[in-house]
SERO-4910 file (N, C-alpha, C, O; in steps of 0.05 Angstrom, whole numbers):
BEGIN
 pado doro    nc1    nc2    nc3   cac1   cac2   cac3    cc1    cc2    cc3    oc1    oc2    oc3
  Met    A   2403   1578    973   2387   1575    949   2357   1572    955   2345   1560    973
  Ser    A   2348   1587    935   2318   1582    931   2307   1559    919   2321   1548    902
  Leu    A   2285   1551    924   2270   1524    910   2274   1534    881   2289   1522    866
  Gln    A   2261   1554    875   2266   1561    840   2294   1561    827   2300   1557    803
  Asp    A   2310   1567    847   2340   1561    835   2338   1535    831   2336   1524    809
  Glu    A   2341   1519    860   2344   1491    859   2335   1480    837   2350   1468    821
  Met    A   2305   1484    834   2295   1469    807   2312   1472    781   2323   1454    768
  Leu    A   2311   1498    778   2323   1514    747   2347   1493    746   2352   1480    726
  Gly    A   2363   1492    770   2388   1477    761   2389   1451    752   2403   1442    734
  Cys    A   2371   1435    768   2365   1412    759   2347   1405    734   2348   1382    725
  Ala    A   2332   1423    723   2320   1423    694   2343   1434    679   2341   1424    656
  Arg    A   2360   1447    681   2379   1449    660   2394   1425    666   2396   1411    645
  Glu    A   2407   1413    686   2426   1387    687   2410   1364    679   2420   1342    677
  Ala    A   2376   1367    672   2373   1341    654   2376   1338    628   2370   1317    615
  Gly    A   2390   1369    616   2389   1367    589   2376   1363    566   2352   1365    572
  Gly    A   2378   1359    543   2356   1356    523   2360   1372    502   2382   1383    502
  Ala    A   2344   1379    480   2347   1401    461   2340   1428    476   2323   1427    495
  Leu    A   2350   1448    469   2346   1473    471   2320   1479    480   2320   1489    503
  Arg    A   2290   1473    465   2276   1481    464   2259   1461    488   2242   1472    503
  Thr    A   2265   1434    489   2259   1424    508   2269   1435    542   2254   1434    562
  Arg    A   2296   1443    541   2305   1455    565   2289   1475    577   2281   1474    600
  Glu    A   2284   1496    556   2267   1521    559   2247   1516    569   2240   1533    585
  His    A   2227   1494    566   2204   1489    567   2202   1479    595   2185   1486    611
  Arg    A   2221   1463    598   2217   1455    631   2228   1470    649   2223   1464    672
  Glu    A   2248   1498    643   2251   1518    659   2230   1526    669   2224   1526    693
  Arg    A   2213   1534    646   2189   1552    644   2171   1542    666   2161   1557    683
  Ile    A   2165   1511    665   2147   1500    681   2153   1505    704   2137   1514    720
  Cys    A   2183   1498    712   2196   1502    744   2184   1531    750   2165   1534    766
  Arg    A   2194   1547    740   2182   1576    742   2155   1581    753   2148   1596    772
  Glu    A   2142   1566    736   2108   1575    743   2102   1561    765   2093   1573    785
  Phe    A   2108   1533    765   2106   1521    790   2118   1532    815   2103   1534    835
  Cys    A   2141   1540    818   2155   1555    842   2129   1585    845   2119   1592    867
  Gly    A   2124   1595    822   2105   1616    826   2088   1610    832   2083   1623    853
  Phe    A   2065   1590    827   2043   1577    833   2048   1585    870   2035   1601    883
  Leu    A   2069   1568    879   2070   1562    907   2073   1583    921   2063   1584    944
  Arg    A   2087   1603    910   2092   1633    919   2069   1648    926   2066   1663    946
  Glu    A   2049   1642    902   2026   1656    908   2004   1649    932   1987   1663    942
  Arg    A   2011   1624    936   1990   1611    954   2005   1615    988   1993   1611   1009
  Asn    A   2025   1622    986   2044   1623   1014   2059   1596   1028   2065   1591   1051
  Ile    A   2063   1580    999   2066   1554   1010   2104   1551   1015   2117   1543    997
  Gln    A   2114   1557   1036   2139   1562   1041   2157   1534   1032   2174   1531   1049
  Thr    A   2158   1518   1015   2177   1500   1009   2200   1508   1003   2203   1524    984
  Arg    A   2222   1498   1018   2246   1518   1009   2269   1497    998   2292   1507    996
  His    A   2266   1472    993   2280   1453    980   2264   1434    960   2240   1431    964
  Ile    A   2275   1423    940   2267   1407    923   2259   1389    939   2235   1386    942
  Gln    A   2274   1376    951   2270   1350    967   2244   1349    987   2236   1330   1001
  His    A   2237   1371    985   2205   1379   1009   2186   1379    992   2164   1374   1001
  Val    A   2188   1383    963   2165   1382    947   2145   1355    952   2152   1332    957
  Lys    A   2120   1365    949   2098   1347    959   2079   1341    934   2070   1359    920
  Ala    A   2074   1315    930   2050   1310    910   2028   1326    911   2017   1332    889
  Arg    A   2017   1334    932   1996   1357    937   2002   1374    921   1989   1379    900
  Gln    A   2024   1386    929   2028   1412    915   2032   1406    877   2026   1422    859
  Ile    A   2040   1386    874   2035   1382    846   2015   1380    833   2009   1391    812
  Gln    A   2001   1360    851   1965   1357    836   1950   1379    837   1931   1382    822
  Asp    A   1958   1400    859   1944   1424    861   1948   1443    837   1932   1457    824
  Tyr    A   1972   1439    836   1981   1459    807   1976   1450    786   1969   1467    769
  Ile    A   1976   1422    776   1951   1417    747   1923   1415    755   1907   1408    738
  Gln    A   1917   1420    772   1885   1423    780   1883   1440    770   1872   1440    748
  Tyr    A   1898   1472    782   1904   1498    775   1903   1499    745   1885   1513    734
  Gln    A   1919   1487    731   1921   1488    702   1900   1482    685   1894   1493    664
  Gln    A   1886   1455    699   1861   1448    677   1841   1467    690   1820   1455    686
  Ser    A   1835   1487    704   1817   1507    699   1824   1529    691   1809   1548    693
  Arg    A   1853   1529    681   1854   1553    663   1846   1542    631   1850   1557    612
  Gly    A   1837   1522    629   1835   1512    609   1854   1495    590   1848   1484    569
  Leu    A   1881   1495    604   1902   1477    585   1894   1450    575   1880   1438    590
  Gly    A   1900   1440    556   1888   1409    546   1911   1391    565   1929   1397    581
  Lys    A   1899   1366    554   1909   1344    568   1938   1337    559   1954   1326    574
  Arg    A   1945   1343    534   1971   1336    525   1986   1356    538   2005   1350    553
  Thr    A   1980   1382    533   1996   1402    550   2001   1396    571   2025   1397    578
  Leu    A   1983   1388    586   1982   1382    619   2014   1352    626   2032   1351    643
  Gln    A   2006   1333    604   2022   1312    600   2047   1320    598   2064   1305    608
  Asn    A   2053   1344    586   2084   1348    580   2087   1369    606   2108   1366    619
  Thr    A   2073   1384    614   2078   1401    637   2088   1372    663   2108   1370    676
  Leu    A   2070   1358    663   2080   1338    687   2105   1324    682   2122   1323    700
  Ala    A   2110   1310    653   2138   1309    649   2158   1322    653   2179   1312    663
  Ala    A   2155   1348    645   2179   1367    662   2184   1364    688   2206   1364    698
  Leu    A   2162   1361    700   2169   1367    734   2182   1333    739   2201   1326    754
  Arg    A   2170   1320    725   2175   1293    734   2210   1290    724   2226   1274    735
  Thr    A   2215   1302    708   2252   1298    694   2266   1309    715   2286   1298    726
  Thr    A   2253   1338    723   2268   1356    740   2274   1339    767   2295   1337    778
  Leu    A   2244   1326    776   2250   1317    804   2269   1291    807   2282   1283    826
  Thr    A   2267   1277    773   2286   1250    780   2318   1262    782   2334   1254    798
  Thr    A   2322   1284    760   2351   1300    761   2358   1299    791   2379   1289    799
  Ala    A   2340   1308    807   2346   1318    834   2349   1293    857   2355   1296    881
  Gly    A   2344   1269    844   2345   1245    854   2321   1238    872   2322   1224    892
  Arg    A   2301   1248    863   2275   1237    868   2261   1216    853   2237   1213    855
  Glu    A   2274   1204    839   2258   1185    819   2234   1174    826   2213   1176    814
  Lys    A   2240   1159    856   2219   1139    865   2189   1159    871   2166   1151    873
  Phe    A   2198   1189    875   2171   1200    885   2162   1210    853   2138   1212    849
  Ala    A   2181   1217    829   2172   1226    814   2155   1203    796   2144   1209    775
  Gly    A   2154   1180    804   2145   1156    788   2116   1143    813   2104   1121    813
  His    A   2114   1162    829   2092   1153    843   2064   1154    834   2056   1175    823
  Arg    A   2045   1130    839   2021   1133    824   2004   1150    828   1984   1151    814
  Asp    A   2012   1173    852   1993   1192    855   2003   1214    834   1991   1235    834
  Leu    A   2022   1211    820   2030   1235    800   2028   1223    772   2038   1234    752
  Ser    A   2013   1195    770   2012   1194    747   1990   1203    731   1969   1213    741
  Asn    A   1995   1199    702   1973   1214    683   1940   1198    695   1919   1210    696
  Ala    A   1941   1182    698   1913   1174    703   1901   1175    730   1877   1171    732
  Ser    A   1917   1183    753   1905   1195    771   1898   1221    772   1883   1231    788
  Leu    A   1910   1231    753   1907   1268    751   1892   1263    732   1881   1284    730
  Gly    A   1886   1253    719   1854   1256    696   1872   1263    671   1860   1276    654
  Leu    A   1894   1259    666   1916   1260    641   1911   1240    623   1924   1245    602
  Ser    A   1897   1217    621   1898   1198    607   1883   1204    581   1869   1225    578
  Gly    A   1886   1184    562   1872   1191    536   1869   1214    515   1851   1217    498
  Ala    A   1892   1229    518   1894   1258    506   1894   1243    472   1899   1220    467
  Ser    A   1889   1262    454   1896   1254    431   1924   1267    418   1930   1291    416
  Arg    A   1938   1244    411   1964   1253    402   1966   1261    368   1986   1256    354
  Asp    A   1945   1272    362   1945   1287    336   1962   1306    335   1965   1317    357
  Gly    A   1977   1314    316   1991   1345    316   1976   1371    318   1955   1378    307
  Thr    A   1988   1381    329   1974   1412    331   1983   1432    303   1971   1453    298
  His    A   1997   1425    292   2003   1434    265   1989   1420    242   1977   1398    243
  Glu    A   1993   1435    222   1983   1423    195   2002   1435    180   2015   1455    185
  Ala    A   2001   1415    150   2023   1424    129   2021   1446    116   2003   1446     99
  Val    A   2035   1469    117   2036   1489    105   2028   1487     80   2037   1466     69
  Pro    A   2011   1503     64   2012   1494     40   2026   1512     21   2036   1533     29
  Asp    A   2027   1505      1   2047   1517    -23   2041   1538    -22   2057   1552     -9
  Asp    A   2022   1551    -31   2008   1584    -28   2021   1606     -8   2032   1627    -13
  Leu    A   2015   1590     22   2023   1601     38   2045   1606     45   2050   1625     59
  Tyr    A   2066   1585     34   2090   1588     33   2108   1603     19   2129   1615     25
  Ala    A   2098   1602      5   2103   1623    -27   2101   1654    -15   2117   1673    -19
  Gln    A   2078   1654      0   2066   1679      3   2092   1688     30   2111   1704     28
  Ala    A   2087   1677     46   2113   1676     75   2142   1680     61   2158   1698     65
  Tyr    A   2143   1668     51   2174   1664     36   2177   1690     30   2197   1699     42
  Glu    A   2164   1710     12   2176   1731     -3   2167   1752     20   2179   1773     15
  Lys    A   2149   1755     45   2153   1762     51   2173   1770     72   2179   1793     79
  Val    A   2184   1748     81   2213   1741    101   2234   1758     85   2245   1779     92
  Arg    A   2236   1743     62   2260   1751     49   2264   1776     40   2286   1781     32
  Gln    A   2246   1793     39   2253   1821     42   2248   1836     72   2241   1860     72
  Glu    A   2251   1822     99   2249   1829    125   2280   1819    129   2296   1836    135
  Asp    A   2286   1795    126   2309   1779    123   2314   1755    116   2307   1732    123
  Pro    A   2333   1764     95   2337   1742     71   2350   1718     89   2354   1699     73
  Gly    A   2357   1713    108   2371   1693    124   2349   1674    131   2350   1650    129
  Ala    A   2322   1692    141   2302   1678    155   2290   1661    132   2281   1639    137
  Ala    A   2289   1670    111   2278   1660     91   2288   1629     78   2276   1610     68
  Val    A   2324   1637     83   2334   1613     78   2335   1590     97   2342   1567     91
  Val    A   2328   1597    119   2321   1573    147   2290   1567    136   2285   1544    141
  Met    A   2268   1579    123   2246   1568    119   2246   1549     97   2234   1527     97
  Ala    A   2262   1558     75   2269   1542     50   2287   1515     52   2287   1497     36
  Leu    A   2305   1517     81   2313   1491     86   2294   1471    101   2293   1447     98
  Gln    A   2279   1490    119   2261   1469    134   2230   1457    122   2216   1441    134
  Arg    A   2226   1470     93   2213   1461     76   2223   1435     47   2208   1422     33
  Ala    A   2247   1436     48   2262   1426     31   2278   1399     43   2282   1378     31
  Leu    A   2283   1405     63   2292   1380     79   2283   1368    111   2296   1355    128
  Gly    A   2256   1377    110   2247   1373    138   2255   1379    159   2244   1364    176
  Leu    A   2269   1394    170   2281   1401    193   2270   1417    215   2254   1435    213
  Arg    A   2280   1407    232   2271   1432    258   2283   1455    251   2303   1455    236
  Ala    A   2270   1480    262   2276   1503    262   2310   1509    275   2327   1525    266
  Leu    A   2312   1493    296   2337   1497    304   2362   1479    286   2386   1481    283
  Glu    A   2347   1467    280   2377   1441    255   2380   1460    232   2401   1463    220
  Ala    A   2353   1477    225   2359   1492    203   2373   1525    197   2381   1539    179
  Leu    A   2370   1528    225   2386   1554    231   2417   1553    240   2433   1571    234
  Arg    A   2423   1529    255   2453   1532    257   2476   1525    238   2497   1538    241
  Pro    A   2474   1504    217   2491   1500    204   2510   1521    182   2501   1537    166
  Gln    A   2544   1514    188   2558   1535    179   2568   1529    158   2561   1508    148
  Ala    A   2584   1543    144   2595   1541    118   2604   1507    120   2588   1492    108
  Asp    A   2622   1498    131   2631   1469    128   2613   1446    130   2617   1423    122
  Thr    A   2587   1456    144   2567   1436    143   2548   1443    118   2536   1424    108
  Leu    A   2546   1457    110   2530   1466     85   2545   1456     63   2532   1441     48
  Lys    A   2569   1460     57   2587   1449     39   2590   1416     39   2597   1406     17
  Arg    A   2587   1396     63   2579   1377     60   2556   1363     54   2553   1343     41
  Trp    A   2534   1381     70   2506   1374     62   2503   1381     24   2484   1368     14
  Glu    A   2516   1396      7   2509   1398    -19   2528   1372    -30   2523   1364    -52
  Arg    A   2549   1361    -15   2559   1339    -29   2543   1317    -27   2537   1302    -46
  Glu    A   2533   1313      6   2518   1287      7   2494   1288    -12   2487   1269    -24
  Ala    A   2484   1312    -13   2451   1310    -28   2458   1302    -59   2443   1290    -75
  Leu    A   2486   1314    -66   2493   1308   -101   2500   1277    -97   2488   1261   -111
  Ile    A   2517   1268    -81   2529   1243    -84   2511   1223    -68   2503   1206    -84
  Lys    A   2501   1219    -40   2484   1197    -29   2460   1202    -26   2446   1187    -12
  Gly    A   2445   1231    -40   2419   1234    -43   2406   1237     -7   2382   1235     -3
  Ala    A   2422   1241     14   2411   1242     40   2433   1255     53   2455   1251     42
  Ile    A   2431   1270     75   2447   1283     85   2447   1275    108   2428   1262    116
  His    A   2468   1281    125   2481   1274    155   2472   1299    180   2490   1316    182
  Val    A   2452   1303    195   2444   1324    210   2454   1319    236   2444   1302    250
  Ile    A   2470   1331    243   2486   1322    271   2477   1354    292   2465   1351    313
  Glu    A   2482   1376    283   2474   1398    303   2442   1402    308   2425   1401    290
  Gly    A   2440   1406    327   2415   1419    337   2388   1394    335   2364   1399    333
  Thr    A   2397   1375    336   2375   1351    332   2368   1340    359   2385   1337    376
  Lys    A   2341   1333    363   2329   1334    385   2341   1306    405   2342   1283    396
  Gly    A   2349   1314    428   2362   1298    448   2388   1289    437   2397   1266    443
  Gly    A   2403   1306    419   2429   1308    404   2430   1277    395   2445   1260    406
  Arg    A   2411   1270    372   2412   1245    360   2421   1248    334   2402   1252    318
  Pro    A   2440   1248    325   2442   1251    294   2427   1229    272   2418   1207    278
  Arg    A   2428   1238    254   2404   1221    231   2414   1227    205   2427   1248    200
  Ala    A   2407   1208    185   2406   1218    160   2378   1218    153   2359   1202    158
  Gln    A   2383   1251    134   2355   1260    125   2353   1261     95   2367   1274     79
  Thr    A   2333   1245     88   2333   1232     53   2321   1253     42   2298   1261     46
  Val    A   2346   1262     22   2329   1283     -1   2316   1279    -24   2324   1274    -47
  Ile    A   2287   1285    -11   2263   1277    -39   2264   1289    -58   2262   1278    -80
  Asp    A   2267   1314    -58   2270   1332    -83   2302   1346    -91   2308   1370    -86
  Ala    A   2315   1332   -101   2348   1339   -102   2348   1375   -106   2356   1390    -89
  Asp    A   2339   1381   -127   2345   1412   -143   2329   1429   -119   2342   1449   -114
  Arg    A   2302   1428   -103   2299   1440    -80   2324   1440    -57   2338   1456    -46
  Ala    A   2322   1421    -58   2349   1412    -29   2372   1432    -37   2380   1447    -20
  Leu    A   2384   1432    -62   2409   1436    -71   2405   1476    -73   2423   1490    -65
  Ala    A   2387   1485    -80   2383   1507    -79   2378   1526    -54   2380   1550    -51
  Ala    A   2372   1506    -38   2368   1514     -7   2389   1518      2   2396   1540     11
  Ile    A   2404   1494     -1   2437   1497     15   2457   1519      4   2471   1535     16
  Arg    A   2453   1514    -28   2470   1535    -36   2464   1564    -35   2482   1581    -38
  Glu    A   2436   1571    -31   2430   1596    -19   2433   1597      9   2429   1621     15
  Ala    A   2437   1584     30   2447   1590     51   2478   1591     57   2488   1601     78
  Arg    A   2489   1581     38   2519   1588     37   2528   1610     31   2546   1622     42
  Gln    A   2512   1618      6   2513   1646      1   2504   1673     20   2514   1695     19
  Val    A   2487   1665     33   2479   1688     55   2504   1678     80   2513   1699     88
  Leu    A   2514   1661     91   2534   1665    104   2551   1679     95   2554   1701    107
  Arg    A   2568   1675     71   2584   1692     55   2586   1715     58   2605   1729     65
  Gln    A   2553   1723     51   2555   1754     43   2556   1770     83   2569   1789     92
  Thr    A   2541   1753     94   2539   1765    119   2564   1763    142   2572   1780    158
  Gly    A   2570   1746    139   2591   1736    163   2575   1729    188   2582   1740    209
  Arg    A   2557   1715    189   2543   1715    214   2552   1685    226   2562   1667    211
  Gln    A   2548   1683    249   2550   1658    262   2523   1631    251   2527   1608    244
  Tyr    A   2496   1645    251   2477   1633    247   2468   1647    228   2477   1670    228
  Leu    A   2448   1639    205   2435   1637    189   2413   1670    197   2412   1691    184
  Val    A   2401   1665    216   2393   1683    233   2406   1701    247   2427   1691    257
  Glu    A   2404   1730    255   2422   1736    278   2401   1752    291   2384   1767    281
  Gly    A   2407   1746    321   2383   1758    340   2403   1777    358   2427   1772    358
  Glu    A   2393   1798    372   2395   1815    386   2419   1816    400   2435   1835    400
  Ser    A   2422   1788    417   2444   1779    428   2462   1759    413   2478   1744    424
  Lys    A   2459   1762    383   2475   1741    369   2477   1715    377   2492   1700    365
  Thr    A   2461   1706    402   2457   1677    407   2439   1657    392   2420   1665    378
  Leu    A   2444   1630    395   2428   1617    383   2397   1623    391   2378   1622    376
  Lys    A   2397   1630    419   2367   1633    430   2353   1651    411   2334   1647    395
  Ser    A   2370   1677    418   2361   1701    399   2345   1690    372   2321   1688    368
  Ala    A   2373   1684    352   2360   1677    334   2341   1661    327   2324   1663    309
  Tyr    A   2343   1646    342   2310   1629    340   2287   1642    345   2268   1643    330
  His    A   2289   1652    368   2268   1678    379   2261   1702    344   2239   1706    333
  Arg    A   2281   1711    337   2277   1727    315   2269   1708    292   2249   1718    281
  Tyr    A   2275   1690    284   2267   1679    264   2234   1671    270   2218   1677    253
  Gln    A   2224   1655    297   2193   1650    298   2179   1680    301   2155   1679    303
  Asn    A   2189   1700    302   2177   1725    307   2176   1739    273   2157   1750    263
  Val    A   2199   1736    261   2196   1742    230   2175   1723    213   2157   1731    197
  Thr    A   2180   1700    219   2157   1676    208   2126   1678    213   2108   1676    198
  Arg    A   2127   1684    244   2094   1694    250   2089   1714    233   2073   1710    215
  Thr    A   2101   1743    237   2096   1760    227   2085   1762    191   2070   1778    181
  Ala    A   2096   1743    182   2091   1740    150   2071   1722    153   2065   1714    130
  Gly    A   2057   1710    170   2031   1696    166   2029   1664    164   2012   1650    155
  Leu    A   2062   1657    180   2064   1625    195   2063   1621    228   2080   1621    246
  Lys    A   2033   1619    230   2022   1622    260   1997   1601    264   1984   1589    246
  Gly    A   1995   1599    284   1977   1576    293   1980   1553    275   2002   1546    268
  Lys    A   1963   1544    270   1957   1512    254   1987   1508    235   2002   1489    233
  Tyr    A   1987   1539    219   2009   1538    204   2036   1554    207   2048   1567    190
  Ala    A   2043   1547    237   2067   1562    248   2086   1548    230   2079   1528    218
  Ser    A   2113   1558    227   2139   1552    216   2146   1516    215   2156   1503    197
  His    A   2136   1508    243   2141   1478    249   2123   1459    227   2128   1435    225
  Gly    A   2098   1474    210   2083   1459    198   2105   1457    170   2099   1441    152
  Leu    A   2127   1472    167   2142   1461    137   2148   1438    145   2141   1418    132
  Arg    A   2160   1436    166   2163   1401    168   2141   1387    159   2144   1373    139
  Tyr    A   2118   1387    170   2094   1377    160   2093   1370    129   2093   1347    119
  Ala    A   2094   1391    117   2097   1394     90   2113   1375     72   2105   1367     51
  Trp    A   2137   1369     84   2153   1355     77   2151   1324     79   2157   1305     64
  Ala    A   2140   1326    105   2138   1298    116   2110   1283     90   2112   1263     76
  Arg    A   2086   1301     93   2064   1296     67   2080   1291     42   2078   1270     29
  Asp    A   2098   1313     35   2111   1301      9   2133   1269      6   2140   1257    -14
  Ala    A   2140   1265     36   2156   1241     39   2133   1225     30   2135   1208     12
  Met    A   2113   1228     41   2093   1200     46   2082   1197     15   2070   1176     11
  Gln    A   2083   1210     -3   2084   1205    -30   2105   1195    -47   2104   1179    -66
  Tyr    A   2132   1210    -34   2159   1194    -45   2156   1165    -46   2148   1152    -65
  Tyr    A   2164   1158    -19   2168   1133    -17   2155   1112    -33   2168   1096    -47
  Pro    A   2127   1112    -31   2108   1092    -48   2120   1092    -76   2126   1071    -88
  Ala    A   2122   1115    -84   2129   1116   -117   2155   1102   -123   2160   1093   -146
  Gln    A   2173   1099   -100   2194   1087   -106   2195   1060    -98   2217   1055    -89
  Gly    A   2175   1038    -98   2163   1018    -85   2160   1007    -57   2155    983    -50
  Tyr    A   2164   1028    -41   2160   1019    -16   2126   1014     -4   2107   1026    -14
  Ser    A   2125   1002     10   2093    994     21   2088   1020     32   2104   1039     33
  Val    A   2059   1018     42   2051   1043     61   2067   1038     86   2081   1058     92
  Arg    A   2068   1022    100   2070   1005    125   2113   1020    125   2125   1035    141
  Glu    A   2120   1009    104   2149   1019    102   2158   1046     93   2180   1057     93
  Ala    A   2131   1054     86   2140   1089     78   2139   1104    105   2157   1120    112
  Arg    A   2114   1097    125   2121   1108    144   2138   1103    166   2141   1118    185
  Ala    A   2150   1078    163   2177   1069    179   2199   1096    166   2207   1112    183
  Lys    A   2204   1099    148   2225   1118    132   2219   1141    134   2238   1156    137
  Val    A   2187   1157    134   2188   1179    143   2194   1186    173   2199   1209    179
  Ala    A   2194   1170    187   2194   1166    220   2222   1178    228   2230   1194    244
  Gln    A   2238   1154    203   2267   1157    201   2282   1181    194   2304   1188    204
  Asp    A   2271   1190    179   2278   1220    165   2273   1243    188   2287   1262    195
  Leu    A   2251   1234    198   2245   1258    225   2253   1255    250   2243   1268    269
  Gly    A   2273   1237    250   2292   1233    278   2275   1218    302   2280   1217    326
  His    A   2249   1203    285   2232   1193    315   2242   1159    310   2231   1143    325
  Gly    A   2258   1150    293   2270   1123    293   2234   1110    274   2210   1117    273
  Asp    A   2253   1086    262   2236   1070    246   2211   1057    262   2190   1051    251
  Gly    A   2216   1055    287   2185   1034    298   2166   1053    308   2150   1045    325
  Arg    A   2165   1085    298   2148   1104    308   2130   1110    285   2118   1131    282
  Gly    A   2130   1091    269   2123   1104    239   2088   1110    242   2075   1124    227
  Arg    A   2075   1092    268   2045   1100    273   2042   1122    286   2024   1137    285
  Tyr    A   2065   1124    302   2064   1148    317   2066   1176    295   2053   1197    300
  Val    A   2078   1173    279   2093   1200    255   2062   1206    243   2051   1228    245
  Thr    A   2050   1183    230   2024   1185    217   2002   1199    233   1985   1215    224
  Gln    A   2004   1192    254   1976   1206    272   1986   1233    278   1971   1253    275
  Val    A   2017   1237    287   2018   1261    293   2017   1287    273   2007   1309    274
  Tyr    A   2035   1272    250   2038   1292    228   2009   1284    209   2016   1286    185
  Tyr    A   1989   1278    210   1971   1268    188   1947   1268    204   1927   1276    194
  Gly    A   1946   1258    233   1917   1259    243   1909   1236    238   1884   1235    239
  Lys    A   1923   1208    229   1909   1193    221   1925   1167    233   1949   1170    233
  Thr    A   1916   1141    244   1922   1123    248   1927   1092    228   1935   1071    239
***
């Protein structure tokens, strides 16, 4: 087994959400490719040295990658090494953010809330190309869902969401959540949420698809990539990429909760819970989603 095969196996074994695993695997491939290009003959993950990781990070810095990106890169390598049984090595001070010059990076979000006019324009373009993808957009905007959470609800889940939105004012999101952590997602605009949920049910009935969007291989991964491609072509890219629909929901939620009598601190905690970050991360959510402290 090659070093790359071994690292990829550990990267997958570490688990996490689909995008987290994909990112971790990509970092492992790039790291192994970096070693091969320099004719470094490391054959097993147990033989990876701190100097090799330091050189890799320095190389990525020379390419202009930002501190936050490199912090995530280093975290992916640490997780992979820890899964391989090298927890002590992964936590070595020579591989810390500080020792590699990665401390002090801003946690401000890289996306911005998609403006309503841009959303409306993109939605119409996507609806003509792929009605299912338009529904995923609507679910993200109406409920603050991640793309993977909005892609995969099936008929029984959507039926439950409709009932929960009507009766409880919150839906229970179980599949596709980051880290596999279920959460209650508050419905802040019942009419908008119900319209999106009912449209999603109709698309599934009419198409018979497993997911709201169907990729080439009919897998969740291919559905996700098609959704990203279709929305990007329609104008949701850069700081206004589709994840910005979640930011738009968060912006509305920060206005909704104070109107219901919550303090600003309580509103931050509620939004953090809704987004799946936990009520103790209100300050983090405010900084990432609004660029404020």
